[in-house]
DSSP file (Angstrom, degrees, kcal/mol; ACC not computed):
  #  RESIDUE AA STRUCTURE BP1 BP2  ACC     N-H-->O    O-->H-N    N-H-->O    O-->H-N    TCO  KAPPA ALPHA  PHI   PSI    X-CA   Y-CA   Z-CA
    1    1 A M     >        0   0    0      0, 0.0     4,-1.5     0, 0.0     3,-0.3   0.000 360.0 360.0 360.0 -39.7   17.5  -18.0  -11.9
    2    2 A S  H  >  +     0   0    0      1,-0.2     4,-1.5     2,-0.2     5,-0.1   0.816 360.0  58.6 -68.3 -28.0   14.1  -19.7  -11.8
    3    3 A A  H  4 S+     0   0    0      1,-0.2     4,-0.3     2,-0.2    -1,-0.2   0.858 104.7  51.5 -66.5 -33.7   14.1  -19.6   -8.0
    4    4 A F  H >4 S+     0   0    0     -3,-0.3     3,-0.9     1,-0.2     6,-0.3   0.890 106.7  53.4 -67.5 -39.0   14.4  -15.8   -8.1
    5    5 A I  H 3< S+     0   0    0     -4,-1.5    -1,-0.2     1,-0.2    -2,-0.2   0.850 115.9  37.8 -67.3 -34.9   11.4  -15.6  -10.5
    6    6 A V  T 3< S+     0   0    0     -4,-1.5    -1,-0.2     4,-0.1    -2,-0.2   0.271  90.4 119.5-102.0  11.8    9.1  -17.6   -8.2
    7    7 A S  S <> S-     0   0    0     -3,-0.9     4,-1.9    -4,-0.3     5,-0.2  -0.320  74.2-115.6 -74.9 161.3   10.4  -16.2   -4.8
    8    8 A R  H  > S+     0   0    0      1,-0.2     4,-2.5     2,-0.2     5,-0.2   0.899 114.8  53.6 -62.0 -42.9    8.1  -14.4   -2.4
    9    9 A I  H  > S+     0   0    0      1,-0.2     4,-2.6     2,-0.2    -1,-0.2   0.890 107.9  50.5 -63.0 -39.4   10.0  -11.1   -2.8
   10   10 A S  H  > S+     0   0    0     -6,-0.3     4,-2.3     2,-0.2    -1,-0.2   0.901 110.4  49.5 -65.7 -40.0    9.7  -11.2   -6.6
   11   11 A A  H  X S+     0   0    0     -4,-1.9     4,-2.2     2,-0.2    -2,-0.2   0.906 112.6  47.4 -65.1 -41.0    6.0  -11.7   -6.3
   12   12 A I  H  X S+     0   0    0     -4,-2.5     4,-2.6     2,-0.2    -2,-0.2   0.902 110.2  52.6 -67.2 -40.4    5.6   -8.8   -3.9
   13   13 A W  H  X S+     0   0    0     -4,-2.6     4,-2.2     2,-0.2    -2,-0.2   0.920 109.6  49.0 -59.7 -43.4    7.8   -6.6   -6.1
   14   14 A L  H  X S+     0   0    0     -4,-2.3     4,-2.5     1,-0.2    -2,-0.2   0.907 110.5  51.0 -62.9 -41.6    5.5   -7.4   -9.1
   15   15 A F  H  X S+     0   0    0     -4,-2.2     4,-2.8     1,-0.2    -2,-0.2   0.911 108.9  51.5 -60.5 -42.2    2.5   -6.6   -6.9
   16   16 A L  H  X S+     0   0    0     -4,-2.6     4,-2.0     2,-0.2    -2,-0.2   0.893 110.2  48.5 -63.5 -39.6    4.0   -3.3   -6.0
   17   17 A V  H  X S+     0   0    0     -4,-2.2     4,-2.2     2,-0.2    -1,-0.2   0.933 113.5  46.6 -64.6 -45.7    4.7   -2.4   -9.6
   18   18 A L  H  X S+     0   0    0     -4,-2.5     4,-2.3     1,-0.2    -2,-0.2   0.880 111.4  51.8 -65.6 -37.4    1.1   -3.3  -10.6
   19   19 A A  H  X S+     0   0    0     -4,-2.8     4,-2.5     2,-0.2    -1,-0.2   0.869 108.3  52.2 -66.2 -35.9   -0.3   -1.4   -7.6
   20   20 A T  H  X S+     0   0    0     -4,-2.0     4,-2.1     2,-0.2    -2,-0.2   0.928 110.9  46.8 -64.0 -44.8    1.7    1.6   -8.7
   21   21 A L  H  X S+     0   0    0     -4,-2.2     4,-2.1     1,-0.2    -2,-0.2   0.885 112.2  51.2 -63.9 -38.2    0.3    1.4  -12.2
   22   22 A A  H  X S+     0   0    0     -4,-2.3     4,-2.4     2,-0.2    -2,-0.2   0.917 110.5  47.4 -66.0 -43.1   -3.2    1.0  -10.8
   23   23 A S  H  X S+     0   0    0     -4,-2.5     4,-2.1     2,-0.2    -1,-0.2   0.865 110.7  52.6 -68.2 -33.7   -2.9    4.1   -8.6
   24   24 A W  H  X S+     0   0    0     -4,-2.1     4,-0.8     2,-0.2    -1,-0.2   0.916 110.8  47.4 -64.4 -41.5   -1.5    6.0  -11.5
   25   25 A E  H ><>S+     0   0    0     -4,-2.1     5,-1.0     1,-0.2     3,-0.5   0.887 109.9  52.4 -67.7 -38.4   -4.5    5.0  -13.6
   26   26 A I  H ><5S+     0   0    0     -4,-2.4     3,-1.3     1,-0.2     4,-0.4   0.911 107.6  53.2 -61.5 -41.1   -6.9    5.9  -10.7
   27   27 A G  H 3<5S+     0   0    0     -4,-2.1    -1,-0.2     1,-0.3    -2,-0.2   0.697 104.1  56.8 -68.3 -19.1   -5.3    9.3  -10.6
   28   28 A H  T <<5S-     0   0    0     -4,-0.8    -1,-0.3    -3,-0.5    -2,-0.2  -0.003 131.9 -76.9-106.4  28.9   -5.9    9.9  -14.3
   29   29 A G  T < 5 +     0   0    0     -3,-1.3     2,-1.2     1,-0.2    -3,-0.2   0.748  66.9 161.5  97.6  26.3   -9.6    9.4  -14.2
   30   30 A L  S   <S-     0   0    0     -5,-1.0    -1,-0.2    -4,-0.4     3,-0.1  -0.682  78.0 -38.8 -84.4  97.2  -10.4    5.6  -14.0
   31   31 A G  S    S+     0   0    0     -2,-1.2     2,-0.5     1,-0.1    -1,-0.2   0.476 106.6 110.2  76.6   4.5  -14.0    5.3  -12.8
   32   32 A F        -     0   0    0     -6,-0.2    -1,-0.1     1,-0.1     3,-0.0  -0.958  38.4-177.4-117.9 127.7  -14.2    8.2  -10.3
   33   33 A Q  S    S+     0   0    0     -2,-0.5     2,-0.5     1,-0.1    -1,-0.1   0.786  74.9  64.0 -85.2 -31.4  -16.2   11.3  -10.8
   34   34 A D  S  > S-     0   0    0      1,-0.1     4,-1.7     2,-0.0     3,-0.3  -0.821  71.8-149.3 -99.2 128.0  -15.1   12.9   -7.6
   35   35 A H  H  > S+     0   0    0     -2,-0.5     4,-2.1     1,-0.2     5,-0.1   0.779  97.1  60.8 -66.9 -24.8  -11.5   13.7   -7.1
   36   36 A R  H  > S+     0   0    0      2,-0.2     4,-2.3     1,-0.2    -1,-0.2   0.900 103.8  48.9 -68.4 -39.4  -11.8   13.1   -3.4
   37   37 A A  H  > S+     0   0    0     -3,-0.3     4,-2.1     2,-0.2    -2,-0.2   0.902 111.8  48.5 -66.8 -39.8  -12.8    9.5   -3.9
   38   38 A S  H  X S+     0   0    0     -4,-1.7     4,-2.2     2,-0.2    -1,-0.2   0.886 110.6  51.6 -67.7 -36.4   -9.9    8.9   -6.3
   39   39 A S  H  X S+     0   0    0     -4,-2.1     4,-2.1     2,-0.2    -2,-0.2   0.909 109.8  49.2 -64.6 -41.4   -7.5   10.5   -3.8
   40   40 A A  H  X S+     0   0    0     -4,-2.3     4,-2.1     2,-0.2    -2,-0.2   0.883 110.8  50.6 -65.2 -37.9   -8.8    8.3   -1.0
   41   41 A A  H  X S+     0   0    0     -4,-2.1     4,-2.3     2,-0.2    -2,-0.2   0.896 109.4  50.4 -66.3 -39.6   -8.4    5.2   -3.3
   42   42 A I  H  X S+     0   0    0     -4,-2.2     4,-2.5     1,-0.2    -2,-0.2   0.894 109.9  50.6 -65.1 -39.4   -4.8    6.2   -4.1
   43   43 A I  H  X S+     0   0    0     -4,-2.1     4,-2.5     2,-0.2    -2,-0.2   0.897 109.0  51.9 -64.7 -40.0   -4.0    6.6   -0.4
   44   44 A A  H  X S+     0   0    0     -4,-2.1     4,-1.8     2,-0.2    -2,-0.2   0.924 111.8  45.8 -62.4 -44.0   -5.5    3.2    0.3
   45   45 A V  H  X S+     0   0    0     -4,-2.3     4,-2.2     1,-0.2    -2,-0.2   0.914 112.3  52.1 -64.4 -42.1   -3.3    1.6   -2.4
   46   46 A A  H  X S+     0   0    0     -4,-2.5     4,-2.4     1,-0.2    -2,-0.2   0.900 109.7  47.9 -62.4 -41.4   -0.3    3.5   -1.2
   47   47 A M  H  X S+     0   0    0     -4,-2.5     4,-2.2     2,-0.2    -1,-0.2   0.833 108.7  54.0 -71.9 -30.6   -0.7    2.3    2.4
   48   48 A L  H  X S+     0   0    0     -4,-1.8     4,-1.9    -5,-0.2    -1,-0.2   0.909 110.4  47.8 -64.4 -41.1   -1.2   -1.3    1.2
   49   49 A K  H  X S+     0   0    0     -4,-2.2     4,-2.5     2,-0.2    -2,-0.2   0.902 109.2  53.3 -64.4 -40.8    2.2   -0.9   -0.6
   50   50 A V  H  X S+     0   0    0     -4,-2.4     4,-2.8     1,-0.2     5,-0.2   0.903 107.0  52.6 -60.2 -41.6    3.7    0.6    2.6
   51   51 A R  H  X S+     0   0    0     -4,-2.2     4,-2.7     1,-0.2     5,-0.2   0.918 110.3  47.0 -62.2 -43.8    2.5   -2.4    4.5
   52   52 A F  H  X>S+     0   0    0     -4,-1.9     4,-2.8     2,-0.2     5,-0.7   0.905 112.9  49.0 -65.1 -40.4    4.2   -4.8    2.1
   53   53 A V  I  X>S+     0   0    0     -4,-2.5     5,-1.6     2,-0.2     4,-1.0   0.933 114.3  45.5 -64.8 -44.8    7.4   -2.8    2.1
   54   54 A I  I  <5S+     0   0    0     -4,-2.8     6,-1.3     3,-0.2     4,-0.3   0.942 118.4  42.7 -62.9 -47.0    7.5   -2.7    5.8
   55   55 A R  I  <5S+     0   0    0     -4,-2.7     6,-2.3    -5,-0.2     5,-0.4   0.925 130.3  18.5 -67.2 -45.6    6.7   -6.4    6.2
   56   56 A D  I  <5S+     0   0    0     -4,-2.8    -3,-0.2    -5,-0.2    -2,-0.1   0.868 128.5  38.2-102.5 -40.8    8.9   -7.9    3.5
   57   57 A F  I  <<S+     0   0    0     -4,-1.0    -3,-0.2    -5,-0.7    -4,-0.1   0.767 123.6  41.3 -86.9 -23.7   11.6   -5.5    2.5
   58   58 A M  S   <S-     0   0    0     -5,-1.6    -1,-0.2    -4,-0.3    -2,-0.1   0.366 109.9-126.7 -98.6   3.3   12.3   -4.2    6.0
   59   59 A E        +     0   0    0     -6,-0.3     3,-0.3     1,-0.1    -3,-0.2   0.833  65.6 136.8  58.2  42.1   11.9   -7.7    7.3
   60   60 A I    >   +     0   0    0     -6,-1.3     3,-1.7    -5,-0.4    -5,-0.2   0.589  50.5  88.2 -85.9 -12.4    9.3   -7.1   10.0
   61   61 A R  T 3  S+     0   0    0     -6,-2.3    -1,-0.2     1,-0.3    -5,-0.1   0.840  96.0  36.3 -55.2 -36.3    7.5  -10.2    8.9
   62   62 A H  T 3  S+     0   0    0     -3,-0.3    -1,-0.3    -7,-0.2    -2,-0.1   0.250  96.6 108.9-103.3  12.2    9.5  -12.3   11.3
   63   63 A A  S <  S-     0   0    0     -3,-1.7     5,-0.1     1,-0.2    -3,-0.1  -0.307  84.4 -71.9 -78.9 169.2    9.8   -9.8   14.1
   64   64 A P    >>  -     0   0    0      0, 0.0     4,-1.8     0, 0.0     3,-0.7  -0.218  48.4-107.5 -59.1 155.2    7.9  -10.1   17.4
   65   65 A L  H 3> S+     0   0    0      1,-0.2     4,-2.6     2,-0.2     5,-0.2   0.836 116.6  60.0 -55.6 -38.3    4.2   -9.6   17.3
   66   66 A A  H 3> S+     0   0    0      1,-0.2     4,-2.3     2,-0.2    -1,-0.2   0.900 105.4  48.1 -61.1 -41.2    4.4   -6.2   19.0
   67   67 A Y  H <> S+     0   0    0     -3,-0.7     4,-2.4     2,-0.2    -1,-0.2   0.910 111.9  49.3 -65.8 -41.8    6.6   -4.8   16.2
   68   68 A R  H  X S+     0   0    0     -4,-1.8     4,-2.5     1,-0.2    -2,-0.2   0.907 111.6  49.2 -64.6 -40.5    4.3   -6.1   13.5
   69   69 A L  H  X S+     0   0    0     -4,-2.6     4,-2.9     2,-0.2     5,-0.2   0.915 110.6  49.9 -65.2 -42.5    1.2   -4.6   15.3
   70   70 A V  H  X S+     0   0    0     -4,-2.3     4,-2.3    -5,-0.2    -2,-0.2   0.919 112.2  48.2 -62.1 -43.0    2.9   -1.2   15.7
   71   71 A A  H  X S+     0   0    0     -4,-2.4     4,-2.3     2,-0.2    -2,-0.2   0.920 114.8  44.9 -64.2 -43.7    3.8   -1.2   12.0
   72   72 A D  H  X S+     0   0    0     -4,-2.5     4,-2.6     2,-0.2     5,-0.2   0.901 113.9  49.0 -68.1 -40.8    0.3   -2.1   10.9
   73   73 A L  H  X S+     0   0    0     -4,-2.9     4,-2.7     2,-0.2    -2,-0.2   0.881 110.9  51.3 -66.3 -37.2   -1.3    0.3   13.3
   74   74 A W  H  X S+     0   0    0     -4,-2.3     4,-2.5    -5,-0.2     5,-0.2   0.954 112.9  44.2 -63.0 -49.7    0.9    3.1   12.1
   75   75 A A  H  X S+     0   0    0     -4,-2.3     4,-2.3     1,-0.2    -2,-0.2   0.910 116.5  47.0 -63.2 -42.2    0.2    2.4    8.4
   76   76 A G  H  X S+     0   0    0     -4,-2.6     4,-2.6     2,-0.2     5,-0.2   0.901 112.0  50.1 -66.1 -40.6   -3.5    2.1    9.1
   77   77 A G  H  X S+     0   0    0     -4,-2.7     4,-2.6     2,-0.2    -2,-0.2   0.906 111.5  47.6 -64.8 -41.9   -3.6    5.2   11.3
   78   78 A I  H  X S+     0   0    0     -4,-2.5     4,-2.7    -5,-0.2     5,-0.3   0.925 113.1  49.2 -63.7 -43.8   -1.9    7.3    8.6
   79   79 A A  H  X S+     0   0    0     -4,-2.3     4,-2.5    -5,-0.2     5,-0.2   0.926 113.7  45.2 -62.6 -45.1   -4.2    6.0    5.9
   80   80 A I  H  X S+     0   0    0     -4,-2.6     4,-2.5     2,-0.2    -1,-0.2   0.918 114.2  49.5 -65.6 -42.8   -7.3    6.7    7.9
   81   81 A G  H  X S+     0   0    0     -4,-2.6     4,-2.1    -5,-0.2    -2,-0.2   0.933 114.1  43.9 -62.2 -46.4   -6.1   10.2    8.9
   82   82 A L  H  X S+     0   0    0     -4,-2.7     4,-2.1     2,-0.2    -2,-0.2   0.920 114.5  49.3 -65.7 -43.7   -5.1   11.1    5.3
   83   83 A A  H  X S+     0   0    0     -4,-2.5     4,-2.9    -5,-0.3     5,-0.3   0.897 111.0  50.6 -63.4 -39.4   -8.4    9.7    3.9
   84   84 A A  H  X S+     0   0    0     -4,-2.5     4,-2.5    -5,-0.2     5,-0.2   0.904 109.1  51.1 -64.7 -40.6  -10.4   11.6    6.5
   85   85 A M  H  X S+     0   0    0     -4,-2.1     4,-0.8    -5,-0.2    -1,-0.2   0.892 115.6  42.4 -63.7 -37.9   -8.7   14.8    5.7
   86   86 A I  H  < S+     0   0    0     -4,-2.1    -2,-0.2     2,-0.2    -1,-0.2   0.927 119.6  40.9 -73.5 -45.2   -9.3   14.4    2.0
   87   87 A L  H  < S+     0   0    0     -4,-2.9    -2,-0.2     1,-0.2    -3,-0.2   0.842 125.9  31.0 -75.3 -33.3  -12.9   13.2    2.3
   88   88 A F  H  <        0   0    0     -4,-2.5    -1,-0.2    -5,-0.3    -2,-0.2   0.395 360.0 360.0-111.0   2.8  -14.2   15.5    5.0
   89   89 A A     <        0   0    0     -4,-0.8    -1,-0.2    -5,-0.2    -2,-0.1   0.463 360.0 360.0 -92.4 360.0  -12.2   18.7    4.6
């Protein structure tokens, strides 16, 4: 049981839960006057979560470098595109 508590997957799961709570708090008025900035911050947190899920829960971490790069570029491209649409639209 103690091996489960200190495993990498458990630590990442805890990070994902905390990131979800942080993005929920950002969405409910934590420190941002402009709703566009808070939306961009929530998207950044969401894409960080997507990267962890892809890398660790979909087991891309040990895949060839090309697969990891494609996954990271996809997540980064989506995050930049969404943030740009929110901030500049």
